[in-house]
Each structure stands twice: as C-alpha cells, then as structure tokens.
C-alpha positions in Angstrom: 0.0 0.0 0.0 1.2 3.5 -0.9 2.0 5.9 2.0 -0.3 8.6 3.0 0.3 12.0 1.3 -0.4 15.2 3.2 -0.7 18.8 2.2 -1.8 22.0 4.1 -2.1 21.8 7.8 -1.7 18.0 8.7 0.4 16.7 11.5 0.9 13.7 13.7 0.0 14.2 17.4 0.0 12.1 20.6 -2.1 14.7 22.4 -5.5 13.0 22.0 -4.6 9.4 21.1 -7.6 7.1 21.1 -6.3 3.6 21.1 -2.8 4.0 19.8 0.1 6.3 20.6 -0.7 8.9 18.0 -3.2 10.2 15.5 -3.3 12.6 12.6 -4.7 16.1 12.9 -6.1 18.2 10.1 -6.9 21.9 10.2 -6.5 24.9 12.4 -7.7 28.5 12.2 -8.1 29.5 8.5 -5.9 26.6 7.3 -7.1 23.6 5.2 -5.6 20.2 5.3 -5.6 17.2 3.0 -4.7 13.6 3.6 -4.9 11.1 0.7 -3.8 7.5 -0.1 -4.1 5.6 -3.3 -4.5 1.8 -3.3 -6.1 -1.0 -5.2 -8.9 -3.1 -3.8 -8.4 -6.7 -4.8 -10.9 -8.2 -7.3 -11.3 -11.6 -5.7 -12.7 -10.6 -2.3 -15.9 -11.0 -0.4 -15.9 -7.6 1.2 -14.0 -4.4 1.8 -14.8 -2.1 4.7 -13.2 1.3 5.3 -13.2 2.3 8.9 -11.7 5.1 11.0 -12.0 6.9 14.4 -12.5 10.6 14.5 -12.7 13.4 17.1 -13.4 17.1 16.7 -12.2 19.9 19.0 -13.4 23.4 18.1 -13.6 26.8 19.7 -15.6 28.1 16.7 -19.2 29.0 17.8 -20.5 29.5 14.2 -22.5 26.4 13.3 -21.0 24.2 10.6 -18.3 26.8 9.8 -15.5 24.2 9.6 -15.7 20.8 8.0 -13.9 17.5 7.3 -15.0 15.5 4.2 -14.2 11.9 3.7 -14.4 10.7 0.1 -13.3 8.0 -2.2 -12.4 8.7 -5.8 -11.8 6.2 -8.7 -11.2 6.4 -12.4 -14.7 7.3 -13.4 -16.4 8.4 -10.2 -16.3 9.5 -6.6 -18.5 9.3 -3.5 -18.7 11.5 -0.5 -18.8 9.2 2.5 -19.5 11.8 5.1 -19.1 15.4 6.1 -18.2 16.2 9.7 -18.5 19.8 11.0 -17.5 21.7 14.1 -21.2 21.3 15.1 -20.9 17.5 15.4 -20.1 15.8 18.7 -17.0 17.4 20.2 -14.3 16.0 22.3 -15.5 12.4 22.0 -14.1 9.7 19.8 -16.5 8.2 17.3 -16.1 5.6 14.6 -17.3 5.5 11.0 -17.5 2.5 8.6 -18.3 2.3 4.9 -18.7 -0.7 2.7 -16.5 -0.3 -0.4 -17.0 -3.8 -1.7 -18.6 -2.4 -4.9 -15.2 -1.0 -5.8 -13.3 -4.3 -5.9 -10.7 -4.5 -8.6 -10.4 -0.7 -8.8 -7.7 1.6 -7.9 -9.1 4.2 -5.5 -8.0 7.3 -3.6 -9.2 7.8 -0.1 -9.2 11.5 0.8 -9.9 13.5 4.0 -10.2 17.2 3.3 -10.6 19.8 6.0 -11.9 23.3 5.4 -11.6 26.1 7.9 -12.9 29.6 8.2 -10.9 32.5 9.7 -12.7 32.4 13.1 -11.7 30.2 16.0 -9.7 27.0 15.4 -11.2 23.6 14.8 -9.0 20.4 14.9 -10.1 17.2 13.2 -8.4 14.1 14.7 -8.2 10.8 12.7 -6.9 7.5 14.0 -7.0 3.8 13.0 -7.8 4.4 9.3 -8.0 1.0 7.8 -9.4 -1.0 4.9 -10.5 -4.4 6.1 -10.7 -6.9 3.3 -12.5 -10.2 3.7 -11.3 -13.0 1.5 -13.8 -15.2 -0.4 -14.2 -18.6 1.4 -12.7 -21.5 -0.3 -14.7 -24.7 -0.4 -13.5 -28.2 -0.9 -15.7 -30.3 -3.0 -17.7 -32.9 -1.1 -17.4 -36.3 -2.7 -20.1 -38.8 -1.9 -19.5 -42.5 -2.4 -22.5 -44.8 -2.7 
C-alpha cells in the first residue's frame, strides 16, 4: 500500500490518542488540510470495509463553519462518504464505517479534506484508518460415495 500523502495543515500528534500512541490532525484556524492515499482493492474478495475513528475539537461557535469531508475517488467516479463539522459531537471519539466492496478490482484514492474559516480554530483528529478486506471462502468439493 502506498504511503499517505499530506498537504496543508496536517500533522501527527499524541495529544488526543484514542487507542494507539498517535493520530493525525487536520486543520486549524483558517488553514485547510488534505490527507490522501491511493490503493487497489483486490478483485477476488468477499468484502472491503473502510473504517476510522474521528474526534473534533473546536472553539468556533459558528454552526457548521469548519468541515472535514471523507471521500473516495476512482477512475470514473467519486463518492462523498460523510461530512463532519464543528457542530458535530465534540471531544469524543466516534467511529465511521463504509462498505467499499462495490469498488473491488479498482484503484481508489481515499481522501480526507478539512476546510476552515478564519474564526476560532477547529481540529479534526483521525486514527486507525484501515481498509479491512474479507477473502472469499474456499470450499473443498464434497465427494459422496455410494
């Protein structure tokens, strides 16, 4: 799997680690961040689930002023998985899961994009981003003898 690529305000922090020792933080006051990774989902699988944990800390009182979008792009399409805002649950870790099985055999780009206004800062924490792939079961033929 290719490494994550970051641009804008994106950094690793241990300040609010959920289960591990560190997480990635996107955003700050009036600064946008982008975290992307390109990979191929194998063709011969039973399932592919994208999951991650997220947390929002914001001092911004304007509703939905700052946002984090999670999306998946592929050669002829894209899908917005969710948009989190500074109005969502704050200071608590939450998890999100999305079934990407319909993209098997395709090269995809997973992207997290933060957008911030110039008011108070909002930090979007992400941790344990993973794509869990379920292999197809293999069956042995059952031979019956009379």
